[in-house]
N, CA and C atoms of all chains as a GROMACS GRO file, in nm:
protein
  552
    1UNK      N    1   0.083  -0.121   0.000
    1UNK     CA    2   0.000   0.000   0.000
    1UNK      C    3   0.087   0.126   0.000
    2UNK      N    4   0.194   0.126   0.081
    2UNK     CA    5   0.285   0.242   0.088
    2UNK      C    6   0.355   0.263  -0.047
    3UNK      N    7   0.397   0.154  -0.108
    3UNK     CA    8   0.465   0.164  -0.238
    3UNK      C    9   0.369   0.218  -0.344
    4UNK      N   10   0.247   0.163  -0.345
    4UNK     CA   11   0.146   0.208  -0.441
    4UNK      C   12   0.120   0.358  -0.423
    5UNK      N   13   0.103   0.401  -0.297
    5UNK     CA   14   0.076   0.542  -0.270
    5UNK      C   15   0.196   0.628  -0.311
    6UNK      N   16   0.316   0.578  -0.287
    6UNK     CA   17   0.437   0.652  -0.325
    6UNK      C   18   0.442   0.674  -0.475
    7UNK      N   19   0.414   0.570  -0.550
    7UNK     CA   20   0.416   0.582  -0.697
    7UNK      C   21   0.309   0.679  -0.745
    8UNK      N   22   0.188   0.666  -0.690
    8UNK     CA   23   0.079   0.755  -0.732
    8UNK      C   24   0.109   0.900  -0.697
    9UNK      N   25   0.173   0.921  -0.584
    9UNK     CA   26   0.209   1.058  -0.543
    9UNK      C   27   0.308   1.118  -0.644
   10UNK      N   28   0.408   1.040  -0.682
   10UNK     CA   29   0.508   1.088  -0.779
   10UNK      C   30   0.442   1.114  -0.915
   11UNK      N   31   0.346   1.026  -0.951
   11UNK     CA   32   0.284   1.035  -1.083
   11UNK      C   33   0.154   1.116  -1.082
   12UNK      N   34   0.132   1.190  -0.974
   12UNK     CA   35   0.007   1.266  -0.961
   12UNK      C   36  -0.016   1.357  -1.081
   13UNK      N   37   0.088   1.427  -1.120
   13UNK     CA   38   0.074   1.517  -1.235
   13UNK      C   39   0.148   1.465  -1.359
   14UNK      N   40   0.173   1.334  -1.357
   14UNK     CA   41   0.240   1.274  -1.471
   14UNK      C   42   0.389   1.260  -1.449
   15UNK      N   43   0.442   1.144  -1.484
   15UNK     CA   44   0.586   1.122  -1.465
   15UNK      C   45   0.635   1.012  -1.557
   16UNK      N   46   0.758   1.026  -1.602
   16UNK     CA   47   0.820   0.919  -1.678
   16UNK      C   48   0.858   0.807  -1.581
   17UNK      N   49   0.874   0.688  -1.639
   17UNK     CA   50   0.905   0.569  -1.559
   17UNK      C   51   1.037   0.586  -1.482
   18UNK      N   52   1.138   0.641  -1.549
   18UNK     CA   53   1.268   0.654  -1.482
   18UNK      C   54   1.261   0.746  -1.360
   19UNK      N   55   1.179   0.852  -1.372
   19UNK     CA   56   1.166   0.946  -1.261
   19UNK      C   57   1.096   0.876  -1.142
   20UNK      N   58   0.992   0.797  -1.173
   20UNK     CA   59   0.923   0.723  -1.066
   20UNK      C   60   1.022   0.629  -0.999
   21UNK      N   61   1.107   0.567  -1.080
   21UNK     CA   62   1.202   0.468  -1.029
   21UNK      C   63   1.299   0.532  -0.931
   22UNK      N   64   1.357   0.648  -0.969
   22UNK     CA   65   1.457   0.703  -0.877
   22UNK      C   66   1.394   0.779  -0.762
   23UNK      N   67   1.282   0.851  -0.785
   23UNK     CA   68   1.219   0.921  -0.672
   23UNK      C   69   1.157   0.821  -0.575
   24UNK      N   70   1.108   0.709  -0.631
   24UNK     CA   71   1.046   0.608  -0.546
   24UNK      C   72   1.147   0.511  -0.486
   25UNK      N   73   1.271   0.525  -0.530
   25UNK     CA   74   1.378   0.437  -0.479
   25UNK      C   75   1.341   0.289  -0.496
   26UNK      N   76   1.297   0.258  -0.620
   26UNK     CA   77   1.251   0.122  -0.647
   26UNK      C   78   1.340   0.054  -0.752
   27UNK      N   79   1.352  -0.076  -0.741
   27UNK     CA   80   1.425  -0.151  -0.843
   27UNK      C   81   1.340  -0.153  -0.970
   28UNK      N   82   1.406  -0.177  -1.084
   28UNK     CA   83   1.332  -0.178  -1.209
   28UNK      C   84   1.222  -0.285  -1.207
   29UNK      N   85   1.255  -0.404  -1.157
   29UNK     CA   86   1.158  -0.515  -1.154
   29UNK      C   87   1.036  -0.484  -1.068
   30UNK      N   88   1.063  -0.427  -0.950
   30UNK     CA   89   0.954  -0.394  -0.858
   30UNK      C   90   0.865  -0.287  -0.919
   31UNK      N   91   0.930  -0.184  -0.975
   31UNK     CA   92   0.855  -0.075  -1.038
   31UNK      C   93   0.766  -0.130  -1.149
   32UNK      N   94   0.824  -0.216  -1.233
   32UNK     CA   95   0.753  -0.275  -1.345
   32UNK      C   96   0.626  -0.346  -1.296
   33UNK      N   97   0.644  -0.424  -1.191
   33UNK     CA   98   0.534  -0.502  -1.131
   33UNK      C   99   0.423  -0.409  -1.080
   34UNK      N  100   0.465  -0.302  -1.010
   34UNK     CA  101   0.367  -0.209  -0.954
   34UNK      C  102   0.296  -0.127  -1.059
   35UNK      N  103   0.371  -0.083  -1.161
   35UNK     CA  104   0.309  -0.002  -1.266
   35UNK      C  105   0.200  -0.083  -1.336
   36UNK      N  106   0.235  -0.208  -1.365
   36UNK     CA  107   0.139  -0.296  -1.433
   36UNK      C  108   0.013  -0.315  -1.346
   37UNK      N  109   0.035  -0.342  -1.218
   37UNK     CA  110  -0.076  -0.362  -1.125
   37UNK      C  111  -0.163  -0.237  -1.115
   38UNK      N  112  -0.100  -0.122  -1.100
   38UNK     CA  113  -0.176   0.003  -1.082
   38UNK      C  114  -0.254   0.040  -1.208
   39UNK      N  115  -0.195   0.010  -1.324
   39UNK     CA  116  -0.267   0.036  -1.450
   39UNK      C  117  -0.386  -0.059  -1.460
   40UNK      N  118  -0.363  -0.188  -1.428
   40UNK     CA  119  -0.471  -0.287  -1.434
   40UNK      C  120  -0.586  -0.254  -1.338
   41UNK      N  121  -0.551  -0.196  -1.225
   41UNK     CA  122  -0.654  -0.161  -1.126
   41UNK      C  123  -0.723  -0.029  -1.157
   42UNK      N  124  -0.674   0.038  -1.260
   42UNK     CA  125  -0.736   0.166  -1.298
   42UNK      C  126  -0.694   0.283  -1.210
   43UNK      N  127  -0.584   0.268  -1.137
   43UNK     CA  128  -0.537   0.378  -1.052
   43UNK      C  129  -0.436   0.467  -1.125
   44UNK      N  130  -0.378   0.410  -1.229
   44UNK     CA  131  -0.273   0.480  -1.303
   44UNK      C  132  -0.301   0.458  -1.451
   45UNK      N  133  -0.267   0.558  -1.534
   45UNK     CA  134  -0.282   0.534  -1.677
   45UNK      C  135  -0.155   0.576  -1.752
   46UNK      N  136  -0.134   0.508  -1.863
   46UNK     CA  137  -0.019   0.538  -1.948
   46UNK      C  138  -0.064   0.634  -2.055
   47UNK      N  139   0.016   0.737  -2.080
   47UNK     CA  140  -0.013   0.826  -2.192
   47UNK      C  141   0.104   0.821  -2.286
   48UNK      N  142   0.076   0.774  -2.405
   48UNK     CA  143   0.185   0.762  -2.502
   48UNK      C  144   0.197   0.886  -2.588
   49UNK      N  145   0.309   0.947  -2.580
   49UNK     CA  146   0.338   1.062  -2.666
   49UNK      C  147   0.478   1.042  -2.718
   50UNK      N  148   0.556   1.151  -2.720
   50UNK     CA  149   0.696   1.139  -2.759
   50UNK      C  150   0.763   1.045  -2.657
   51UNK      N  151   0.722   1.063  -2.533
   51UNK     CA  152   0.766   0.975  -2.426
   51UNK      C  153   0.643   0.917  -2.357
   52UNK      N  154   0.657   0.799  -2.300
   52UNK     CA  155   0.545   0.742  -2.226
   52UNK      C  156   0.541   0.802  -2.085
   53UNK      N  157   0.424   0.853  -2.051
   53UNK     CA  158   0.407   0.919  -1.921
   53UNK      C  159   0.302   0.840  -1.841
   54UNK      N  160   0.327   0.822  -1.713
   54UNK     CA  161   0.228   0.760  -1.624
   54UNK      C  162   0.161   0.871  -1.544
   55UNK      N  163   0.028   0.864  -1.538
   55UNK     CA  164  -0.049   0.966  -1.464
   55UNK      C  165  -0.152   0.897  -1.377
   56UNK      N  166  -0.166   0.944  -1.254
   56UNK     CA  167  -0.270   0.891  -1.165
   56UNK      C  168  -0.406   0.925  -1.223
   57UNK      N  169  -0.497   0.828  -1.221
   57UNK     CA  170  -0.635   0.853  -1.267
   57UNK      C  171  -0.714   0.919  -1.154
   58UNK      N  172  -0.839   0.950  -1.181
   58UNK     CA  173  -0.926   1.006  -1.078
   58UNK      C  174  -0.932   0.908  -0.959
   59UNK      N  175  -0.946   0.780  -0.993
   59UNK     CA  176  -0.948   0.676  -0.890
   59UNK      C  177  -0.815   0.671  -0.813
   60UNK      N  178  -0.708   0.694  -0.885
   60UNK     CA  179  -0.577   0.698  -0.821
   60UNK      C  180  -0.563   0.816  -0.726
   61UNK      N  181  -0.621   0.929  -0.766
   61UNK     CA  182  -0.619   1.047  -0.678
   61UNK      C  183  -0.703   1.024  -0.554
   62UNK      N  184  -0.814   0.954  -0.571
   62UNK     CA  185  -0.899   0.918  -0.455
   62UNK      C  186  -0.820   0.829  -0.359
   63UNK      N  187  -0.748   0.735  -0.417
   63UNK     CA  188  -0.664   0.645  -0.337
   63UNK      C  189  -0.564   0.726  -0.254
   64UNK      N  190  -0.501   0.823  -0.320
   64UNK     CA  191  -0.402   0.908  -0.252
   64UNK      C  192  -0.466   0.987  -0.139
   65UNK      N  193  -0.586   1.038  -0.165
   65UNK     CA  194  -0.658   1.117  -0.064
   65UNK      C  195  -0.688   1.030   0.058
   66UNK      N  196  -0.737   0.910   0.031
   66UNK     CA  197  -0.766   0.817   0.142
   66UNK      C  198  -0.637   0.781   0.217
   67UNK      N  199  -0.530   0.764   0.142
   67UNK     CA  200  -0.403   0.728   0.206
   67UNK      C  201  -0.354   0.843   0.296
   68UNK      N  202  -0.368   0.967   0.247
   68UNK     CA  203  -0.329   1.082   0.330
   68UNK      C  204  -0.411   1.088   0.458
   69UNK      N  205  -0.542   1.062   0.445
   69UNK     CA  206  -0.628   1.064   0.563
   69UNK      C  207  -0.589   0.952   0.660
   70UNK      N  208  -0.558   0.836   0.603
   70UNK     CA  209  -0.510   0.724   0.686
   70UNK      C  210  -0.388   0.767   0.766
   71UNK      N  211  -0.294   0.834   0.698
   71UNK     CA  212  -0.171   0.878   0.765
   71UNK      C  213  -0.202   0.977   0.877
   72UNK      N  214  -0.291   1.072   0.848
   72UNK     CA  215  -0.324   1.175   0.947
   72UNK      C  216  -0.387   1.112   1.070
   73UNK      N  217  -0.484   1.024   1.047
   73UNK     CA  218  -0.551   0.959   1.161
   73UNK      C  219  -0.454   0.867   1.236
   74UNK      N  220  -0.363   0.806   1.163
   74UNK     CA  221  -0.263   0.720   1.228
   74UNK      C  222  -0.174   0.803   1.320
   75UNK      N  223  -0.142   0.923   1.276
   75UNK     CA  224  -0.058   1.011   1.360
   75UNK      C  225  -0.132   1.048   1.489
   76UNK      N  226  -0.263   1.077   1.477
   76UNK     CA  227  -0.342   1.108   1.597
   76UNK      C  228  -0.343   0.987   1.690
   77UNK      N  229  -0.363   0.868   1.632
   77UNK     CA  230  -0.365   0.745   1.712
   77UNK      C  231  -0.233   0.729   1.787
   78UNK      N  232  -0.121   0.750   1.717
   78UNK     CA  233   0.010   0.735   1.782
   78UNK      C  234   0.031   0.838   1.892
   79UNK      N  235  -0.013   0.962   1.866
   79UNK     CA  236   0.002   1.067   1.967
   79UNK      C  237  -0.081   1.035   2.090
   80UNK      N  238  -0.204   0.989   2.068
   80UNK     CA  239  -0.293   0.954   2.181
   80UNK      C  240  -0.234   0.837   2.259
   81UNK      N  241  -0.179   0.741   2.187
   81UNK     CA  242  -0.118   0.625   2.255
   81UNK      C  243  -0.004   0.671   2.345
   82UNK      N  244   0.078   0.762   2.294
   82UNK     CA  245   0.190   0.811   2.374
   82UNK      C  246   0.140   0.882   2.499
   83UNK      N  247   0.035   0.965   2.483
   83UNK     CA  248  -0.023   1.036   2.598
   83UNK      C  249  -0.073   0.936   2.702
   84UNK      N  250  -0.145   0.835   2.655
   84UNK     CA  251  -0.202   0.737   2.746
   84UNK      C  252  -0.094   0.654   2.814
   85UNK      N  253   0.008   0.615   2.736
   85UNK     CA  254   0.117   0.536   2.794
   85UNK      C  255   0.191   0.617   2.899
   86UNK      N  256   0.203   0.746   2.874
   86UNK     CA  257   0.270   0.833   2.971
   86UNK      C  258   0.190   0.836   3.101
   87UNK      N  259   0.057   0.843   3.088
   87UNK     CA  260  -0.027   0.844   3.210
   87UNK      C  261  -0.014   0.715   3.288
   88UNK      N  262   0.019   0.608   3.218
   88UNK     CA  263   0.028   0.476   3.284
   88UNK      C  264   0.171   0.442   3.326
   89UNK      N  265   0.265   0.532   3.295
   89UNK     CA  266   0.402   0.501   3.336
   89UNK      C  267   0.433   0.574   3.466
   90UNK      N  268   0.519   0.514   3.545
   90UNK     CA  269   0.550   0.570   3.677
   90UNK      C  270   0.634   0.695   3.666
   91UNK      N  271   0.716   0.702   3.558
   91UNK     CA  272   0.811   0.812   3.547
   91UNK      C  273   0.751   0.936   3.480
   92UNK      N  274   0.631   0.972   3.509
   92UNK     CA  275   0.574   1.090   3.447
   92UNK      C  276   0.616   1.218   3.522
   93UNK      N  277  -0.337  -0.096   2.872
   93UNK     CA  278  -0.412   0.027   2.848
   93UNK      C  279  -0.563   0.000   2.838
   94UNK      N  280  -0.599  -0.107   2.765
   94UNK     CA  281  -0.740  -0.144   2.751
   94UNK      C  282  -0.801  -0.180   2.887
   95UNK      N  283  -0.725  -0.255   2.968
   95UNK     CA  284  -0.776  -0.294   3.100
   95UNK      C  285  -0.795  -0.170   3.188
   96UNK      N  286  -0.696  -0.082   3.187
   96UNK     CA  287  -0.704   0.041   3.266
   96UNK      C  288  -0.826   0.122   3.224
   97UNK      N  289  -0.845   0.136   3.093
   97UNK     CA  290  -0.959   0.213   3.043
   97UNK      C  291  -1.090   0.146   3.081
   98UNK      N  292  -1.093   0.014   3.075
   98UNK     CA  293  -1.214  -0.060   3.112
   98UNK      C  294  -1.252  -0.036   3.257
   99UNK      N  295  -1.154  -0.040   3.345
   99UNK     CA  296  -1.179  -0.018   3.487
   99UNK      C  297  -1.226   0.125   3.511
  100UNK      N  298  -1.159   0.221   3.447
  100UNK     CA  299  -1.197   0.362   3.466
  100UNK      C  300  -1.338   0.388   3.413
  101UNK      N  301  -1.372   0.323   3.304
  101UNK     CA  302  -1.507   0.340   3.247
  101UNK      C  303  -1.612   0.290   3.347
  102UNK      N  304  -1.587   0.173   3.405
  102UNK     CA  305  -1.682   0.116   3.502
  102UNK      C  306  -1.690   0.205   3.627
  103UNK      N  307  -1.574   0.260   3.666
  103UNK     CA  308  -1.570   0.338   3.789
  103UNK      C  309  -1.589   0.488   3.765
  104UNK      N  310  -1.637   0.523   3.646
  104UNK     CA  311  -1.650   0.665   3.611
  104UNK      C  312  -1.735   0.740   3.714
  105UNK      N  313  -1.844   0.680   3.751
  105UNK     CA  314  -1.932   0.743   3.850
  105UNK      C  315  -1.927   0.673   3.985
  106UNK      N  316  -1.822   0.597   4.008
  106UNK     CA  317  -1.807   0.528   4.136
  106UNK      C  318  -1.855   0.385   4.128
  107UNK      N  319  -1.774   0.294   4.182
  107UNK     CA  320  -1.812   0.153   4.178
  107UNK      C  321  -1.742   0.076   4.290
  108UNK      N  322  -1.811  -0.024   4.343
  108UNK     CA  323  -1.747  -0.112   4.440
  108UNK      C  324  -1.652  -0.205   4.364
  109UNK      N  325  -1.557  -0.259   4.441
  109UNK     CA  326  -1.456  -0.346   4.382
  109UNK      C  327  -1.518  -0.470   4.313
  110UNK      N  328  -1.615  -0.530   4.379
  110UNK     CA  329  -1.677  -0.653   4.323
  110UNK      C  330  -1.745  -0.624   4.189
  111UNK      N  331  -1.806  -0.506   4.178
  111UNK     CA  332  -1.874  -0.471   4.053
  111UNK      C  333  -1.770  -0.452   3.941
  112UNK      N  334  -1.659  -0.386   3.974
  112UNK     CA  335  -1.553  -0.368   3.873
  112UNK      C  336  -1.501  -0.505   3.829
  113UNK      N  337  -1.490  -0.596   3.927
  113UNK     CA  338  -1.436  -0.728   3.898
  113UNK      C  339  -1.524  -0.804   3.800
  114UNK      N  340  -1.658  -0.805   3.827
  114UNK     CA  341  -1.740  -0.886   3.735
  114UNK      C  342  -1.772  -0.814   3.605
  115UNK      N  343  -1.792  -0.681   3.609
  115UNK     CA  344  -1.817  -0.611   3.482
  115UNK      C  345  -1.689  -0.608   3.396
  116UNK      N  346  -1.575  -0.603   3.462
  116UNK     CA  347  -1.449  -0.598   3.388
  116UNK      C  348  -1.399  -0.736   3.351
  117UNK      N  349  -1.466  -0.837   3.403
  117UNK     CA  350  -1.427  -0.976   3.376
  117UNK      C  351  -1.280  -1.000   3.410
  118UNK      N  352  -1.244  -0.957   3.533
  118UNK     CA  353  -1.105  -0.965   3.578
  118UNK      C  354  -1.092  -1.058   3.698
  119UNK      N  355  -0.977  -1.124   3.706
  119UNK     CA  356  -0.950  -1.206   3.824
  119UNK      C  357  -0.925  -1.112   3.942
  120UNK      N  358  -0.940  -1.164   4.062
  120UNK     CA  359  -0.920  -1.082   4.181
  120UNK      C  360  -0.778  -1.025   4.185
  121UNK      N  361  -0.681  -1.111   4.156
  121UNK     CA  362  -0.541  -1.068   4.160
  121UNK      C  363  -0.510  -0.957   4.060
  122UNK      N  364  -0.559  -0.976   3.937
  122UNK     CA  365  -0.535  -0.876   3.834
  122UNK      C  366  -0.602  -0.744   3.871
  123UNK      N  367  -0.727  -0.753   3.916
  123UNK     CA  368  -0.801  -0.633   3.957
  123UNK      C  369  -0.724  -0.559   4.066
  124UNK      N  370  -0.680  -0.634   4.165
  124UNK     CA  371  -0.607  -0.578   4.278
  124UNK      C  372  -0.485  -0.499   4.230
  125UNK      N  373  -0.412  -0.562   4.139
  125UNK     CA  374  -0.289  -0.502   4.084
  125UNK      C  375  -0.322  -0.371   4.010
  126UNK      N  376  -0.429  -0.376   3.929
  126UNK     CA  377  -0.466  -0.258   3.851
  126UNK      C  378  -0.522  -0.146   3.938
  127UNK      N  379  -0.604  -0.182   4.037
  127UNK     CA  380  -0.661  -0.078   4.124
  127UNK      C  381  -0.548  -0.003   4.195
  128UNK      N  382  -0.453  -0.079   4.246
  128UNK     CA  383  -0.340  -0.019   4.316
  128UNK      C  384  -0.263   0.075   4.222
  129UNK      N  385  -0.235   0.026   4.102
  129UNK     CA  386  -0.161   0.105   4.005
  129UNK      C  387  -0.236   0.234   3.970
  130UNK      N  388  -0.366   0.221   3.942
  130UNK     CA  389  -0.445   0.337   3.900
  130UNK      C  390  -0.458   0.440   4.012
  131UNK      N  391  -0.466   0.392   4.135
  131UNK     CA  392  -0.472   0.484   4.250
  131UNK      C  393  -0.337   0.555   4.263
  132UNK      N  394  -0.229   0.478   4.253
  132UNK     CA  395  -0.094   0.536   4.264
  132UNK      C  396  -0.067   0.639   4.155
  133UNK      N  397  -0.123   0.616   4.036
  133UNK     CA  398  -0.101   0.709   3.924
  133UNK      C  399  -0.195   0.830   3.930
  134UNK      N  400  -0.288   0.827   4.025
  134UNK     CA  401  -0.380   0.940   4.039
  134UNK      C  402  -0.494   0.938   3.940
  135UNK      N  403  -0.520   0.823   3.881
  135UNK     CA  404  -0.630   0.812   3.784
  135UNK      C  405  -0.760   0.766   3.852
  136UNK      N  406  -0.743   0.705   3.966
  136UNK     CA  407  -0.857   0.648   4.039
  136UNK      C  408  -0.839   0.685   4.186
  137UNK      N  409  -0.953   0.708   4.256
  137UNK     CA  410  -0.938   0.731   4.400
  137UNK      C  411  -1.035   0.643   4.478
  138UNK      N  412  -0.994   0.612   4.599
  138UNK     CA  413  -1.077   0.532   4.689
  138UNK      C  414  -1.156   0.626   4.777
  139UNK      N  415  -1.284   0.597   4.792
  139UNK     CA  416  -1.363   0.676   4.887
  139UNK      C  417  -1.416   0.580   4.991
  140UNK      N  418  -1.375   0.603   5.115
  140UNK     CA  419  -1.418   0.513   5.222
  140UNK      C  420  -1.544   0.565   5.289
  141UNK      N  421  -1.647   0.485   5.284
  141UNK     CA  422  -1.771   0.518   5.354
  141UNK      C  423  -1.817   0.389   5.420
  142UNK      N  424  -1.947   0.364   5.414
  142UNK     CA  425  -1.996   0.237   5.465
  142UNK      C  426  -1.929   0.125   5.383
  143UNK      N  427  -1.916   0.154   5.254
  143UNK     CA  428  -1.845   0.063   5.164
  143UNK      C  429  -1.735   0.142   5.094
  144UNK      N  430  -1.631   0.074   5.055
  144UNK     CA  431  -1.524   0.142   4.981
  144UNK      C  432  -1.563   0.151   4.834
  145UNK      N  433  -1.558   0.271   4.783
  145UNK     CA  434  -1.597   0.295   4.643
  145UNK      C  435  -1.475   0.348   4.567
  146UNK      N  436  -1.458   0.300   4.445
  146UNK     CA  437  -1.352   0.352   4.359
  146UNK      C  438  -1.414   0.447   4.257
  147UNK      N  439  -1.353   0.564   4.241
  147UNK     CA  440  -1.406   0.664   4.147
  147UNK      C  441  -1.291   0.718   4.062
  148UNK      N  442  -1.317   0.732   3.933
  148UNK     CA  443  -1.217   0.792   3.843
  148UNK      C  444  -1.196   0.937   3.884
  149UNK      N  445  -1.070   0.979   3.888
  149UNK     CA  446  -1.040   1.120   3.918
  149UNK      C  447  -1.055   1.202   3.790
  150UNK      N  448  -1.034   1.333   3.802
  150UNK     CA  449  -1.038   1.420   3.683
  150UNK      C  450  -0.935   1.370   3.580
  151UNK      N  451  -0.817   1.334   3.631
  151UNK     CA  452  -0.711   1.281   3.545
  151UNK      C  453  -0.755   1.148   3.481
  152UNK      N  454  -0.828   1.069   3.559
  152UNK     CA  455  -0.880   0.943   3.506
  152UNK      C  456  -0.983   0.965   3.397
  153UNK      N  457  -1.064   1.070   3.413
  153UNK     CA  458  -1.163   1.102   3.310
  153UNK      C  459  -1.094   1.153   3.184
  154UNK      N  460  -0.988   1.228   3.201
  154UNK     CA  461  -0.909   1.274   3.085
  154UNK      C  462  -0.852   1.154   3.010
  155UNK      N  463  -0.803   1.058   3.087
  155UNK     CA  464  -0.749   0.935   3.029
  155UNK      C  465  -0.856   0.867   2.944
  156UNK      N  466  -0.975   0.856   3.001
  156UNK     CA  467  -1.087   0.793   2.928
  156UNK      C  468  -1.122   0.867   2.800
  157UNK      N  469  -1.120   1.000   2.810
  157UNK     CA  470  -1.152   1.082   2.692
  157UNK      C  471  -1.049   1.057   2.581
  158UNK      N  472  -0.922   1.057   2.620
  158UNK     CA  473  -0.815   1.030   2.522
  158UNK      C  474  -0.830   0.889   2.466
  159UNK      N  475  -0.866   0.795   2.550
  159UNK     CA  476  -0.881   0.657   2.504
  159UNK      C  477  -0.996   0.646   2.403
  160UNK      N  478  -1.107   0.716   2.432
  160UNK     CA  479  -1.221   0.716   2.338
  160UNK      C  480  -1.179   0.775   2.203
  161UNK      N  481  -1.103   0.884   2.208
  161UNK     CA  482  -1.057   0.945   2.082
  161UNK      C  483  -0.963   0.852   2.007
  162UNK      N  484  -0.876   0.785   2.082
  162UNK     CA  485  -0.788   0.684   2.022
  162UNK      C  486  -0.870   0.578   1.949
  163UNK      N  487  -0.975   0.531   2.014
  163UNK     CA  488  -1.061   0.429   1.952
  163UNK      C  489  -1.126   0.480   1.824
  164UNK      N  490  -1.179   0.604   1.833
  164UNK     CA  491  -1.248   0.661   1.716
  164UNK      C  492  -1.152   0.675   1.598
  165UNK      N  493  -1.034   0.731   1.624
  165UNK     CA  494  -0.937   0.748   1.516
  165UNK      C  495  -0.888   0.612   1.464
  166UNK      N  496  -0.877   0.515   1.554
  166UNK     CA  497  -0.837   0.380   1.510
  166UNK      C  498  -0.940   0.321   1.416
  167UNK      N  499  -1.068   0.347   1.446
  167UNK     CA  500  -1.174   0.295   1.358
  167UNK      C  501  -1.164   0.358   1.219
  168UNK      N  502  -1.136   0.489   1.214
  168UNK     CA  503  -1.121   0.556   1.085
  168UNK      C  504  -1.002   0.495   1.010
  169UNK      N  505  -0.892   0.473   1.082
  169UNK     CA  506  -0.773   0.413   1.021
  169UNK      C  507  -0.807   0.277   0.963
  170UNK      N  508  -0.877   0.195   1.039
  170UNK     CA  509  -0.913   0.061   0.990
  170UNK      C  510  -1.004   0.069   0.868
  171UNK      N  511  -1.101   0.161   0.872
  171UNK     CA  512  -1.194   0.176   0.759
  171UNK      C  513  -1.118   0.221   0.634
  172UNK      N  514  -1.026   0.316   0.651
  172UNK     CA  515  -0.948   0.366   0.536
  172UNK      C  516  -0.860   0.254   0.481
  173UNK      N  517  -0.802   0.175   0.572
  173UNK     CA  518  -0.717   0.063   0.528
  173UNK      C  519  -0.798  -0.035   0.443
  174UNK      N  520  -0.920  -0.064   0.489
  174UNK     CA  521  -1.004  -0.158   0.412
  174UNK      C  522  -1.036  -0.102   0.274
  175UNK      N  523  -1.070   0.030   0.270
  175UNK     CA  524  -1.099   0.093   0.141
  175UNK      C  525  -0.978   0.083   0.047
  176UNK      N  526  -0.860   0.113   0.100
  176UNK     CA  527  -0.739   0.112   0.018
  176UNK      C  528  -0.703  -0.029  -0.025
  177UNK      N  529  -0.718  -0.125   0.067
  177UNK     CA  530  -0.688  -0.264   0.032
  177UNK      C  531  -0.782  -0.314  -0.077
  178UNK      N  532  -0.908  -0.268  -0.068
  178UNK     CA  533  -1.005  -0.307  -0.170
  178UNK      C  534  -0.963  -0.252  -0.307
  179UNK      N  535  -0.916  -0.128  -0.308
  179UNK     CA  536  -0.870  -0.068  -0.435
  179UNK      C  537  -0.751  -0.145  -0.492
  180UNK      N  538  -0.674  -0.208  -0.404
  180UNK     CA  539  -0.555  -0.280  -0.450
  180UNK      C  540  -0.579  -0.429  -0.475
  181UNK      N  541  -0.702  -0.474  -0.448
  181UNK     CA  542  -0.729  -0.615  -0.470
  181UNK      C  543  -0.796  -0.633  -0.606
  182UNK      N  544  -0.771  -0.744  -0.667
  182UNK     CA  545  -0.823  -0.768  -0.802
  182UNK      C  546  -0.974  -0.791  -0.801
  183UNK      N  547  -1.025  -0.847  -0.689
  183UNK     CA  548  -1.166  -0.886  -0.686
  183UNK      C  549  -1.258  -0.773  -0.643
  184UNK      N  550  -1.237  -0.653  -0.690
  184UNK     CA  551  -1.325  -0.544  -0.649
  184UNK      C  552  -1.450  -0.541  -0.735
   0.00000   0.00000   0.00000
């Protein structure tokens, strides 16, 4: 899920494969596998021009939005956990 | 953390030890250990009258509030995860 979100974030406004590979810090094989999967799932689309560009679809942007919200709520959960654990620790 | 929150929830408006034990589904030894800890941490207080009553302190109520928020945000996180996993599964 993190890898998929990373790729979609890089390709939000369109990106060549090589740029996704180095910004995403992914091996060629892994990138290839993910690009194929994301295109098949309708989250990413290929645009063929002088160069092939990958762009997140509307569905891909929705995925990114949900992922950002997941991250935000996860941060609140972690912060609350720390507060609660502090209340339960003797060394407060 | 869950056990502490469970005890504080039961004792929010005051409760005898036996009631906390059966509503919390706790063994006597475990309950004893937790009651002592929560009193020492200032989350719970003992009130001695005809019967001894345990009541959540202001700090204990704050703990409960934070715990409720933790639960709510955790539910959002889980729901978002399911949505995202569904987008990444072939059988959508």
